[in-house]
Residue frames relative to the residue before (quaternion, step in Angstrom):
aa qw qx qy qz dx dy dz
X 1.0000 0.0000 0.0000 0.0000 0.00 0.00 0.00
X 0.4440 -0.6746 0.5183 0.2815 3.55 -1.20 0.54
X 0.0482 -0.7686 0.6361 0.0475 3.54 -1.10 0.69
X 0.6036 -0.5644 0.4131 0.3827 3.57 -1.18 0.53
X 0.6861 -0.4913 0.3244 0.4274 3.63 -1.20 0.41
X 0.6685 0.4904 -0.3148 0.4621 3.60 0.91 -0.89
X 0.6861 0.4737 -0.2871 0.4716 3.57 0.87 -0.97
X 0.5962 0.5764 -0.3597 0.4277 3.58 1.08 -0.70
X 0.6821 0.4704 -0.2831 0.4830 3.57 0.88 -0.96
X 0.6389 0.5190 -0.3295 0.4624 3.59 1.00 -0.78
X 0.6360 0.5238 -0.3213 0.4668 3.57 1.00 -0.83
X 0.6558 0.5092 -0.3105 0.4628 3.56 0.94 -0.89
X 0.6480 0.5318 -0.3204 0.4411 3.58 0.98 -0.85
X 0.7161 0.4335 -0.2467 0.4883 3.56 1.08 -0.69
X 0.4689 0.7409 -0.4148 0.2431 3.58 1.25 -0.39
X 0.7108 0.4660 -0.2782 0.4474 3.58 1.05 -0.62
X 0.5842 0.6024 -0.3687 0.3999 3.59 1.26 -0.10
X 0.8464 0.2135 -0.1335 0.4692 3.54 -1.12 0.63
X 0.2972 0.7668 -0.5226 0.2249 3.60 1.08 0.56
X 0.5972 -0.5519 0.4233 0.3994 3.58 -1.11 0.56
X 0.4961 -0.6925 0.4294 0.2999 3.63 -0.82 0.90
X 0.8067 0.0153 0.0054 0.5908 3.59 1.11 -0.53
X 0.1733 -0.7770 0.6007 0.0733 3.52 -1.19 0.68
X 0.2475 -0.6865 0.6515 0.2073 3.49 -1.28 0.48
X 0.1504 0.8237 -0.5217 0.1633 3.58 -0.35 1.20
X 0.1208 -0.7551 0.6412 0.0644 3.52 -1.19 0.73
X 0.0373 -0.7878 0.6146 -0.0151 3.58 -0.86 1.04
X 0.0427 0.8048 -0.5873 0.0741 3.57 -0.69 1.11
X 0.5372 -0.6059 0.4631 0.3604 3.61 -1.07 0.65
X 0.1949 -0.7749 0.5920 0.1051 3.56 -1.13 0.69
X 0.1436 -0.7782 0.6065 0.0770 3.55 -1.03 0.86
X 0.3435 0.7691 -0.4732 0.2581 3.55 1.29 0.31
X 0.3436 -0.7166 0.5672 0.2162 3.55 -1.22 0.56
X 0.4702 0.6749 -0.4434 0.3562 3.58 1.29 0.06
X 0.5888 -0.5711 0.4220 0.3861 3.61 -1.15 0.51
X 0.6033 -0.5555 0.4264 0.3817 3.55 -1.21 0.52
X 0.0444 0.7857 -0.6145 0.0560 3.57 -1.06 0.79
X 0.0072 -0.8001 0.5998 0.0063 3.57 -1.14 0.55
X 0.1408 -0.7665 0.6217 0.0785 3.53 -1.34 0.40
X 0.0790 -0.7788 0.6220 0.0199 3.56 -0.98 0.93
X 0.2799 0.7563 -0.5532 0.2090 3.58 -0.69 1.05
X 0.8804 -0.0073 -0.0020 0.4742 3.54 -1.08 0.89
X 0.7495 -0.4210 0.2250 0.4586 3.56 0.81 0.99
X 0.6399 0.4822 -0.3327 0.4974 3.57 1.25 0.32
X 0.0974 -0.7692 0.6301 0.0413 3.53 -1.13 0.78
X 0.0045 -0.7870 0.6153 -0.0445 3.55 -0.75 1.14
X 0.0367 0.8027 -0.5925 0.0563 3.57 -0.83 0.98
X 0.1438 -0.7850 0.5992 0.0634 3.54 -1.05 0.84
X 0.8737 0.0229 -0.0380 0.4844 3.52 -1.03 0.97
X 0.3898 0.7226 -0.4782 0.3116 3.59 0.94 0.90
X 0.3969 -0.6901 0.5523 0.2472 3.55 -1.23 0.53
X 0.6571 -0.4926 0.3850 0.4211 3.55 -1.30 0.24
X 0.6365 0.5273 -0.3379 0.4502 3.60 0.98 -0.77
X 0.6257 0.5355 -0.3224 0.4667 3.57 1.06 -0.80
X 0.6446 0.5261 -0.3161 0.4557 3.59 1.00 -0.82
X 0.6357 0.5193 -0.3297 0.4664 3.59 0.96 -0.83
X 0.6430 0.5344 -0.3176 0.4473 3.57 0.97 -0.87
X 0.6595 0.5006 -0.3073 0.4690 3.59 0.92 -0.90
X 0.6817 0.5295 -0.2906 0.4130 3.56 0.86 -1.02
X 0.7954 0.3056 -0.1459 0.5026 3.58 0.98 -0.82
X 0.5170 -0.6924 0.3967 0.3098 3.60 1.23 0.29
X 0.5518 0.5530 -0.4301 0.4525 3.57 1.05 0.79
X 0.5466 -0.5912 0.4655 0.3675 3.58 -1.30 -0.02
X 0.6702 -0.5203 0.3418 0.4040 3.58 -1.19 0.51
X 0.6597 0.5132 -0.3194 0.4466 3.59 1.00 -0.75
X 0.6304 0.5282 -0.3338 0.4606 3.60 1.25 -0.29
X 0.6240 0.4850 -0.3381 0.5109 3.58 1.30 0.01
X 0.0267 -0.8330 0.5516 -0.0344 3.57 -0.34 1.24
X 0.7062 0.4270 -0.3406 0.4505 3.55 -1.31 0.35
X 0.5554 0.6177 -0.4466 0.3324 3.53 -1.31 -0.15
X 0.5863 -0.5952 0.4255 0.3479 3.59 -1.25 0.46
X 0.7026 -0.4887 0.3284 0.3996 3.55 -1.31 0.30
X 0.6379 0.5557 -0.3420 0.4091 3.59 1.02 -0.72
X 0.5381 0.6311 -0.4032 0.3868 3.62 1.22 -0.38
X 0.7221 0.3499 -0.2238 0.5532 3.57 1.29 -0.36
X 0.6984 0.5044 -0.2694 0.4304 3.58 1.10 -0.70
X 0.7231 0.4159 -0.2450 0.4941 3.61 1.00 -0.79
X 0.1673 -0.7913 0.5847 0.0632 3.55 -0.99 0.93
X 0.1542 -0.8080 0.5677 0.0338 3.55 -1.12 0.76
X 0.2589 -0.6807 0.6542 0.2041 3.50 -1.39 0.43
X 0.0535 -0.8325 0.5502 -0.0369 3.58 -0.73 1.06
X 0.0373 -0.7394 0.6719 0.0221 3.53 -1.13 0.84
X 0.1259 0.7948 -0.5823 0.1158 3.59 -0.67 1.07
X 0.0230 0.7941 -0.6072 0.0176 3.55 -1.14 0.63
X 0.5324 -0.5946 0.4964 0.3416 3.52 -1.27 0.48
X 0.5531 -0.5960 0.4600 0.3566 3.57 -1.09 0.65
X 0.7735 0.1714 -0.0854 0.6042 3.55 1.06 -0.83
X 0.1413 -0.8324 0.5341 0.0431 3.58 -0.12 1.31
X 0.4790 0.6869 -0.4364 0.3290 3.60 1.25 -0.06
X 0.7509 0.2603 -0.1660 0.5838 3.58 1.24 -0.43
X 0.2225 0.8372 -0.4684 0.1740 3.55 0.93 0.97
X 0.4483 0.7322 -0.4445 0.2557 3.58 1.18 -0.34
X 0.8663 -0.0074 -0.0570 0.4963 3.53 -0.84 1.16
X 0.5622 0.6135 -0.3962 0.3880 3.63 1.17 0.28
X 0.4513 0.7166 -0.4480 0.2866 3.60 1.23 -0.16
X 0.6447 0.5006 -0.3549 0.4558 3.67 0.86 -0.75
X 0.6282 0.5198 -0.3353 0.4720 3.60 1.04 -0.75
X 0.6173 0.5513 -0.3425 0.4446 3.56 1.05 -0.74
X 0.6778 0.4785 -0.2961 0.4732 3.59 0.94 -0.87
X 0.6164 0.5321 -0.3457 0.4662 3.60 1.07 -0.67
X 0.6419 0.5130 -0.3180 0.4730 3.56 1.01 -0.82
X 0.6230 0.5422 -0.3279 0.4586 3.58 1.02 -0.79
X 0.6700 0.4925 -0.2928 0.4720 3.58 0.94 -0.89
X 0.6660 0.5026 -0.3058 0.4586 3.58 0.98 -0.81
X 0.7364 0.4442 -0.2379 0.4515 3.56 0.89 -0.96
X 0.8025 0.3267 -0.1491 0.4765 3.58 0.84 -0.96
X 0.7516 0.3341 -0.1965 0.5336 3.59 1.20 -0.51
X 0.3258 -0.7703 0.4843 0.2566 3.62 1.31 -0.10
X 0.1887 0.8392 -0.4890 0.1450 3.56 1.04 0.83
X 0.0187 0.7428 -0.6690 0.0204 3.53 -1.11 0.90
X 0.1357 0.8021 -0.5702 0.1144 3.61 -0.79 0.98
X 0.1848 -0.7648 0.6019 0.1363 3.56 -1.33 0.15
X 0.4786 -0.7024 0.4538 0.2675 3.62 -1.16 0.58
X 0.0461 -0.7459 0.6621 0.0560 3.55 -1.34 0.45
X 0.2292 -0.7581 0.5906 0.1546 3.59 -1.22 0.43
X 0.0136 0.7963 -0.6023 0.0553 3.58 -0.90 1.00
X 0.4590 -0.6347 0.5403 0.3074 3.58 -1.26 0.50
X 0.1307 0.8060 -0.5642 0.1222 3.59 -0.81 0.95
X 0.6182 -0.5159 0.4327 0.4054 3.55 -1.34 0.16
X 0.0007 -0.7951 0.6046 -0.0464 3.58 -0.92 0.94
X 0.3372 -0.6711 0.5947 0.2867 3.54 -1.38 -0.06
X 0.2611 -0.7210 0.6162 0.1798 3.56 -1.16 0.65
X 0.2564 -0.7407 0.6018 0.1531 3.56 -0.91 0.97
X 0.0524 0.8137 -0.5688 0.1077 3.56 -0.51 1.26
X 0.6047 -0.5179 0.4377 0.4179 3.56 -1.28 0.14
X 0.3876 -0.7349 0.5102 0.2223 3.58 -0.93 0.90
X 0.8050 0.0903 -0.0318 0.5855 3.59 1.14 -0.56
X 0.8202 -0.2284 0.1765 0.4939 3.54 -0.99 -0.84
X 0.8144 -0.0825 0.0697 0.5702 3.59 1.16 -0.39
X 0.6088 -0.5736 0.4068 0.3674 3.53 -1.25 0.38
X 0.4244 -0.6775 0.5399 0.2635 3.55 -1.28 0.49
X 0.5196 0.6412 -0.4112 0.3870 3.58 1.28 -0.13
X 0.3609 -0.7219 0.5512 0.2116 3.56 -1.14 0.67
X 0.5049 -0.6241 0.5017 0.3224 3.55 -1.09 0.74
X 0.4778 -0.6765 0.4803 0.2887 3.58 -0.93 0.88
X 0.5828 -0.5980 0.4276 0.3463 3.55 -1.12 0.71
X 0.7450 0.2869 -0.1644 0.5794 3.58 1.07 -0.81
X 0.1544 -0.8244 0.5422 0.0508 3.58 -0.39 1.24
X 0.5520 0.6631 -0.3718 0.3425 3.59 1.26 -0.10
X 0.8213 0.0130 0.0392 0.5690 3.61 1.12 -0.57
X 0.5926 -0.5484 0.4508 0.3806 3.53 -1.33 0.22
X 0.3338 -0.7434 0.5460 0.1947 3.56 -1.03 0.81
X 0.6837 -0.4455 0.2884 0.5010 3.58 1.27 -0.03
X 0.1200 -0.7874 0.6034 0.0375 3.55 -1.13 0.74
X 0.1270 -0.7733 0.6185 0.0574 3.56 -0.96 0.95
X 0.0894 -0.7912 0.6046 0.0189 3.57 -0.74 1.09
X 0.0746 -0.8166 0.5724 0.0001 3.57 -0.56 1.19
X 0.7570 -0.3731 0.2694 0.4638 3.56 -1.31 -0.15
X 0.8065 0.0292 0.0077 0.5905 3.59 1.03 -0.74
X 0.6782 0.4287 -0.3073 0.5117 3.56 0.99 0.84
X 0.0609 -0.7513 0.6560 0.0380 3.51 -1.29 0.52
X 0.0885 0.8116 -0.5606 0.1383 3.55 -0.31 1.29
X 0.2643 0.7764 -0.5433 0.1795 3.57 -0.85 0.90
X 0.2754 -0.7189 0.6056 0.2014 3.53 -1.35 0.18
X 0.8010 0.2441 -0.1998 0.5088 3.54 -1.12 0.66
X 0.3813 0.7452 -0.4621 0.2927 3.59 1.11 0.70
X 0.2873 -0.7430 0.5732 0.1916 3.65 -0.65 1.01
X 0.6495 -0.5497 0.3564 0.3859 3.58 -1.16 0.58
X 0.6222 0.5558 -0.3450 0.4300 3.59 1.04 -0.71
X 0.6609 0.4861 -0.3019 0.4856 3.56 1.01 -0.81
X 0.6072 0.5488 -0.3477 0.4573 3.59 1.03 -0.75
X 0.6505 0.5134 -0.3134 0.4637 3.59 0.93 -0.90
X 0.6548 0.5210 -0.3065 0.4538 3.57 0.93 -0.90
X 0.6841 0.4836 -0.2886 0.4635 3.58 0.92 -0.91
X 0.6117 0.5287 -0.3481 0.4745 3.59 1.08 -0.65
X 0.6213 0.5592 -0.3359 0.4342 3.56 1.05 -0.74
X 0.6152 0.5486 -0.3565 0.4399 3.59 1.08 -0.65
X 0.6806 0.4777 -0.2809 0.4792 3.58 1.14 -0.61
X 0.7356 0.4291 -0.2206 0.4755 3.57 1.10 -0.67
X 0.3786 -0.7422 0.4795 0.2756 3.60 1.23 -0.26
X 0.6848 0.3899 -0.2678 0.5543 3.55 1.17 0.61
X 0.5634 -0.5966 0.4423 0.3620 3.58 -1.09 0.64
X 0.1432 -0.7601 0.6287 0.0811 3.56 -1.05 0.83
X 0.2475 -0.7772 0.5662 0.1188 3.58 -0.68 1.14
X 0.3486 -0.7165 0.5620 0.2219 3.57 -0.91 0.87
X 0.0992 0.7873 -0.5983 0.1111 3.57 -0.42 1.26
X 0.3455 0.7664 -0.4709 0.2674 3.57 1.17 0.62
X 0.2339 -0.7793 0.5270 0.2455 3.58 1.17 -0.70
X 0.4024 0.7060 -0.4820 0.3277 3.58 1.16 0.59
X 0.2060 -0.7646 0.6002 0.1126 3.56 -0.87 0.98
X 0.7075 0.4672 -0.3255 0.4186 3.56 -1.22 0.36
X 0.4711 -0.6476 0.5294 0.2799 3.53 -1.40 -0.06
X 0.1923 -0.8248 0.5304 0.0372 3.55 -0.93 0.96
X 0.4287 -0.6249 0.5775 0.3036 3.52 -1.36 0.37
X 0.0856 -0.8148 0.5733 -0.0102 3.56 -0.74 1.10
X 0.0664 0.7580 -0.6465 0.0559 3.56 -0.98 0.93
X 0.1103 0.8181 -0.5409 0.1612 3.53 0.12 1.38
X 0.0649 0.8004 -0.5890 0.0909 3.58 -0.77 1.07
X 0.0088 0.7940 -0.6063 0.0431 3.54 -1.02 0.90
X 0.6276 -0.5280 0.4043 0.4049 3.57 -1.30 0.05
X 0.5176 -0.6491 0.4462 0.3342 3.64 -0.78 0.92
X 0.8408 0.1631 -0.1710 0.4871 3.55 -1.07 0.94
X 0.5854 0.5452 -0.3973 0.4495 3.65 1.19 0.02
X 0.1851 0.8158 -0.5187 0.1763 3.58 0.24 1.30
X 0.4326 0.6986 -0.4663 0.3277 3.61 1.26 0.01
X 0.4747 -0.6943 0.4526 0.2963 3.62 -0.84 0.89
X 0.7444 0.2518 -0.1834 0.5906 3.59 1.25 -0.29
X 0.1822 -0.8361 0.5074 0.1018 3.60 0.26 1.24
X 0.3475 -0.7608 0.5223 0.1663 3.56 -1.10 0.77
X 0.7000 -0.4504 0.2701 0.4839 3.57 1.19 0.48
X 0.5189 0.6620 -0.4042 0.3594 3.59 1.30 -0.06
X 0.7785 -0.2183 0.1592 0.5666 3.59 1.22 -0.21
X 0.6120 -0.5420 0.4307 0.3823 3.52 -1.35 0.03
X 0.2815 -0.7791 0.5372 0.1589 3.59 -0.49 1.18
X 0.6318 -0.5236 0.4016 0.4067 3.55 -1.25 0.37
X 0.6054 0.5643 -0.3512 0.4379 3.60 1.10 -0.65
X 0.6834 0.4675 -0.2742 0.4891 3.56 0.93 -0.93
X 0.6401 0.5368 -0.3223 0.4452 3.58 0.99 -0.84
X 0.6326 0.5349 -0.3312 0.4517 3.59 0.97 -0.85
X 0.6993 0.4666 -0.2756 0.4661 3.58 0.94 -0.87
X 0.7280 0.4460 -0.2532 0.4550 3.58 0.85 -0.98
X 0.7713 0.3867 -0.1959 0.4661 3.59 0.92 -0.88
X 0.7839 0.3188 -0.1612 0.5079 3.60 1.06 -0.69
X 0.4057 -0.7162 0.4795 0.3043 3.59 1.19 -0.38
X 0.5738 0.5576 -0.3745 0.4687 3.55 1.24 0.56
X 0.2186 -0.7760 0.5773 0.1298 3.58 -1.26 0.16
X 0.2878 -0.7315 0.5954 0.1662 3.54 -1.14 0.76
X 0.0595 -0.8186 0.5707 -0.0243 3.57 -0.55 1.22
X 0.4151 -0.7201 0.5018 0.2393 3.59 -0.79 1.05
X 0.1557 0.7691 -0.6061 0.1301 3.57 -0.97 0.91
X 0.4011 -0.6790 0.5373 0.2990 3.60 -1.23 -0.34
X 0.1499 0.7932 -0.5804 0.1072 3.54 -1.14 0.60
X 0.6192 -0.5310 0.4093 0.4088 3.58 -1.27 0.27
X 0.1049 -0.8038 0.5855 0.0101 3.54 -0.91 0.96
X 0.3757 -0.7222 0.5381 0.2183 3.55 -0.96 0.89
X 0.0986 -0.7780 0.6190 0.0426 3.56 -1.02 0.85
X 0.2349 -0.7325 0.6180 0.1623 3.54 -1.25 0.52
X 0.1895 -0.7867 0.5827 0.0755 3.56 -0.84 1.02
X 0.3391 -0.7506 0.5355 0.1866 3.57 -0.69 1.11
X 0.2111 -0.7784 0.5829 0.0989 3.57 -0.74 1.11
X 0.7965 -0.0475 0.0778 0.5978 3.56 1.06 -0.80
X 0.1549 0.7597 -0.6233 0.1016 3.57 -1.07 0.80
X 0.1471 -0.8036 0.5737 0.0593 3.58 -1.00 0.81
X 0.5613 -0.5955 0.4489 0.3588 3.56 -1.15 0.57
X 0.3871 -0.7187 0.5206 0.2503 3.59 -0.89 0.86
X 0.4735 -0.6304 0.5175 0.3326 3.56 -1.17 0.48
X 0.4565 -0.6884 0.4904 0.2777 3.59 -0.92 0.87
X 0.0346 0.7916 -0.6098 0.0172 3.56 -1.17 0.62
């Protein structure tokens, strides 16, 4: 999700507080040619074929392009990861903290925030209302699956939806829907069809968002938070 420059720095300052005291985690090198994918649910984090830069983006709610600096292997090396909280009974909203703890403990990550003006997309209502349905359980996320050309989840707030769309577009997406609550999302488009004005080659993510969700992605400019990697180390495989 996008946050204002002031809130971004405040969020970063608090990021190290209240981390899970211990994690059960497995990190293995990946040689897969499949696109990166991850799943977060009930205190568990599973990721396939992800880079260290991608992990930092997930942990801090930014996009991969907003994570700058770092060695070449942070983009070149890919990993499969299985991690879970020791006590999953109190997992609500703690998954991002879990991934931050994983990065601190296993990757020795050190970074700092910066704010820059950049091109962004605003996620807005396309008409009189969204086509998404409110989730039956409004208390927590039911899990989100992000594929090469799909985004499916339950209990998804609009801010998280905007953030996940940004990972596909390589640009920050601002949530300007004013939608409260958590929604069931089933978004599917044609792989590699990301042009906002498709030429008949397939269903673009822009068209899919409007037709399937009742929302619209509008190009604009705004302040964007960036994270700069000061230090990161390769994790030992296990």
